[in-house]
N, C-alpha and C positions, 0 to 999 in steps of 0.2 A: 474643245480647247480647255486645258487645265490651268490652274492658277500659276504654275511655274512658267508656262508660255506667256501668259499675260504680263507677268513681272518682267520677263526678258524684253518683251516688246515695249513696255513702259520705259525701260532704261534706253532702249534703241531710240525711241521718240525724244526722250530728254537729251541724250547726247547729240542727236542729229540737229536739234534746234540750237543747242549750245555752240556747235561747230559752225553752223551756217549763219548764225546771227551776225557776226562781224561783216560778212560779205554782203548780206542784205543791207546792213547799215551803210556800207561804203557805196552801194548802188544808189540808195536813197539820197545820200549827201551829194554824189556826183551828178545825179539827175535833178537835184533840187526838189525832191518829193518830200516836202516838209510842211509842218503846221506852224504858221506864223503867229506871233502874239497879237492879240487885239484886246479890246476893252473887256471881253468876257473870259479870256483865257488866263490861266495862272502862270504859264511860263514867260520868261523874259527874253527868250531868243528862240529862233526857229528850231524845231525838233523833227527829225525824220519820222515818217508815219507808215513804214512798211513792216511794222512788227507782226502784223497778221500773216504776212507772207512767210516769215521765218517759222512761225507756229505751224502753218499749213504744211511746209516742207517737212518738218519733223513728223507730223502725222502721216504724210504720204510715204516717207521712207519706212516708217514702222509697218505700215500696211503692206508695202512691197516685200519687206523681209518676211512678214507673216505669210503672204501668198507663196513665196518661194519655198519656205521651210516647213510651214504648218498647214497651208491651204486655208482659204476662207471664201465665203460667198455671201451674197445678199447685201453688200455694202456699196455697190456701184451707184445706185440712185442717190444715196446720201453723199457720196464723194462728188457726184455731179452737182448737187445743190451747193455743196461747199465751194466748189470752183466758181460757180456763177455768182454766189453772194460775195466771195472774195473779190472777184473782178468788179462787180457793181460798187462795192464799198471803196475799192481803190480808186475807181474813176471818180467817185464822190469826193474822196480825199484830195484828188488832184484838180478836178474841174468844178466841184460843188454842184451836185444835182439839185433840182427843185424838190421840195417835199412830195409833190404830186407824182413826179417821175419815180422817186424811190418807193412810194406807197404802192403804186401800180405794179412795179417790178416785184415787190414782196408778195402781193396778191397772186401774181402770175406764177411765182416760184412755188407757193403753197398749193395752188391748183395743180401745177405740174406734178408735184410730189404725190398728191392725193390720187390723181388718175393714173400715174405710172406705177405706183406701188399698190394701189387698191386699199390703202390704210387711211382711216380717219378716226376722229374721236366719236365713236358710235356706240360706246358702252359705258354707262355710269356705274356699273357693277353694284347695283342695288341702292345707291345713294338716293334718298327721298323716294324709294320704291321704284326707281327707274332702272331698267336694264338696257337692252339694245334699243337704239333709236333709228329713225328713218334716215336714209341718205339725204332727203330734202332738208333735214335739220342738221345732220352730222357734217355735211360738206361746208355750208356757210359757218358753222360753229368752229370747225377746224381752221378755216381760213382766218376767222376773227381771232382765235386764240393764237395761231401761229404768228400772224402779223403783229399782234399785241406783244407777244413774248420777244420777238426780234427787236421791236422798237424799245421795249423796256430795257433789254440788255444793252442796246446801243446808248440809251440815255444815261445809264450809270457810269459810262466810260468817261469820267470827267476829272479824275485825279490819279496820280501815280499809284499803280498797284491795286486799284479797286477792282477793275474788271478782271484782270488776270488772277488776283487773289481770290475773288469770288468764284471765278471760273474753276480754279483748282479744287476749291472746297466742294462745289456743287457737282463737278464732274466725278469727284471721288465718291460722293453720296450716290449718284446715279450708277457708277460702276459697281459699287457694293450691292446695290439693290438688284441690278441686272444679273450679277454673278449669283446671288441667292436664288433668284427665280429661273436660273439656268438659260438665260438669253445671252449666249457667249459673244455674239456679234456686237451687241450693243454694249456689253460690259467691256469688251476689248476697245471699242471706239471711245468710250468715256475715259478709260484709264490711260490710253495713249495720248488723248488730248490733254488730260491733266499733266502728264509727263512733259508734253511739248510746251505747256504754259509756265512750268516752273523756272527754267532758265530765263525766259522772257521776263517773268516777274522780278527776278533779282537784278537784271540789267535795267529794267524800267524804273525800279525803286532806288537802287544803289549806284547805277551807272552814272558817270559824269560825262566823259567824252563819248561814251557808247550808248547813251540814253536813246531810246526809240519808243514811240507811241504805238499801241496796237492798231489805231486807226479804225475808220469805219469798216474797212475790209475785214479786219479781224473780229470786231464786235458783231458785225452782221453774220459772219460765218459761225461764230459761237452761238449767237441767238438762234440761228437756223438749226443747229445741232440740238439745242435745248428743246425747240419745237418738235423736232422729230422724236426725241426721247419721250415727250409727253404723249404724242400720238401713238407711239409704240406701246406705252403703258395702258392707254385708255381705248385701244381698238378692241373689237370683238375677237375673241379667240387668242389673245396674246398670251405669252408664257406667264405674265403677271396674273392672269385670270385663274390659272390652275395651280400655281406654286406659292401662293401666299395664304395665310390663314384667313378664314372667312370674315373675321372681325377687323381685319386690316383694311382701312379705307384708302383705296387708291386715288380717288379724286382729292380728298383732303391732303394726302401725301404730296401730290404734285403741286397743289396750291401752296403748301407749307414751304417746299423746297425753293419755289420761285417768289415767295411772298415779298421780299425786300424790293426787287426791281419792279415788280408788278404794282405794288402799293405806291411806290415813288412815281411811276409813270401815270397811274390814274389820278394821283393827287395833283401832280404838276399840270396835267391836261385840264382837270376840273378848274384849277385856279386861273389858267389862261382863258378858258371859255367864260368863266365868271367875269374876268376883266375885259371881255370882248376882243380878245386876241386870237390868232390862229393857234390851235392846240400844238402845232409843230414849230411855233416860233421859239427861238432860243432865249433863255433868261438865266437868272441866278437863283432859282427857287428850288433846285434839286436838294436832296438830303446831303449830298456830298459837298455842295456849296455852303450849306449851313453849318 
C-alpha cells in the first residue's frame, strides 16, 4: 500500500467520523448515556459519552473502503480487540464496572491477543545486551505492559481535548514510523485512527451543544491500539528489526512516545499506595488536574 492510498483512507476516516458524529450524539442524548457532574468532574452539566463509538465507526468505514478498493489483511485480530474494548468501556460508562472487573477483562484481552496472533514483547533488540527472551518472561511482560498502557491512556482522559489531541499526535508518530519500516498494515491503522480523532477533537474542545466525551469506550480502545503497536515493534522478527538503523533504540523509542501517560500513571499510583489507598481509586492528583 502506497502513501497515496493511506492519505485517501485518512480522509475517508476523518469525513466518516465528522458525518456520523451528530447521529451518535443524538443517540447518546436520547438514551441518556451521559457523564453526570460530581465533586471530581470539571463539567457543570451532563455530557454524552459515546465519542469513542463515532471514532470507531470512522476507523471501520475506512478499513471497509480499503478492503473493497485496495485489499488488506492481518488486521482482523486488532479489530476484534477494538470492538471488545469499546463494548467493555461503554458498559463501564453506563453501569460503572468495578476496578477488578475491568482489570481482569484487560488481562484477558491481552492474553487473547498474544495467543491468537502469536506476538509478544520478546525481543529487546540488544538493549542491555538482551536480544530474544523466553515466552515464560515475554508473555507476562506483554500482559503487564499492555494493561499498564491501556490504564495509563484511560487515566489521562480527564480534560477536553487531552486524550484525542494526544492520540492524534502519537498515532501520527506511530504511522510515520511504521511507514518508514514498511509495515503498511500498522501504518494504515495509525493514520486512519488519527484521521478519525481529528473531528472528534474539534467537537470535544470547541463544541457547545454538540460536545461529547470520548468515554472509557474510546480511551480503552485507543489504549489497546497503542499496546498492539508496542508489541508489533518489540516482537521478534518484526519489520522494525530489519528496517531501522542498528543504532536506533526501539525500546527507548516506545518508552519515549508513551512517556507522558505512563509517567503520570506510575506517579499517581505510587502516591495512592503511599497514602494507603487503592491504586485505582479516583482523585485529583493527575497532571491534567494540576
